matplotlib code that plots the C-alpha trace (Angstrom):
import matplotlib.pyplot as plt

x = [-41.1, -37.8, -36.2, -37.5, -41.0, -40.7, -39.3, -42.2, -44.7, -43.1, -43.1, -46.8, -47.6, -45.8, -47.8, -51.0, -50.0, -49.7, -53.0, -55.3, -58.5, -59.3, -61.6, -58.6, -56.1, -56.5, -56.4, -53.4, -51.6, -52.1, -50.6, -47.6, -47.1, -47.2, -44.5, -42.4, -42.7, -41.0, -38.2, -38.0, -35.4, -37.5, -37.2, -40.2, -42.4, -41.1, -41.7, -45.2, -46.0, -44.7, -46.8, -49.9, -49.6, -49.0, -52.2, -54.0, -52.7, -53.8, -57.3, -57.6, -56.5, -58.9, -61.8, -61.0, -61.0, -64.3, -65.9]
y = [-1.5, -2.6, -6.0, -7.3, -6.3, -8.0, -11.1, -11.2, -10.8, -13.7, -16.0, -15.2, -16.0, -19.3, -20.2, -19.2, -21.4, -24.4, -23.7, -22.3, -23.8, -24.3, -21.2, -19.1, -20.3, -17.6, -14.6, -16.0, -16.7, -13.1, -11.9, -14.2, -13.0, -9.4, -10.3, -12.0, -8.9, -6.9, -9.5, -12.4, -14.2, -14.3, -17.9, -17.9, -16.4, -18.9, -21.8, -20.5, -20.4, -23.9, -25.2, -23.4, -24.4, -28.0, -27.9, -26.4, -29.2, -31.9, -30.4, -30.2, -33.9, -35.0, -33.2, -34.9, -38.3, -37.6, -36.6]
z = [35.3, 36.8, 36.5, 39.9, 38.9, 35.6, 37.3, 39.7, 36.9, 35.0, 38.0, 38.6, 34.9, 35.3, 38.4, 36.6, 33.6, 35.9, 37.7, 35.0, 33.7, 30.1, 29.9, 30.9, 28.3, 25.7, 28.0, 29.8, 26.6, 25.6, 28.9, 28.4, 24.9, 26.1, 28.7, 26.0, 23.8, 26.6, 27.0, 24.6, 26.7, 29.9, 30.9, 33.3, 30.6, 28.0, 30.4, 31.1, 27.4, 26.9, 29.8, 28.6, 25.0, 26.1, 28.1, 25.1, 22.9, 25.3, 25.6, 21.9, 21.5, 24.2, 22.5, 19.2, 21.0, 22.6, 19.2]

ax = plt.figure().add_subplot(projection="3d")
ax.plot(x, y, z, "-o")
ax.set_aspect("equal")
plt.show()
């Protein structure tokens, strides 16, 4: 895969991180981690991971409040 292709993939992952539903969290996190394994300095993939893990934390906190 070339740099342009990797960049497109990272941008798509970032968009998915913003738009994903809670049942998609784990599968998407796995894809993001795979992208980061290829390039640990990929800013879009790092941001996607930050967005997704933040959403996961909020969901977890909300579920503890509801309990």
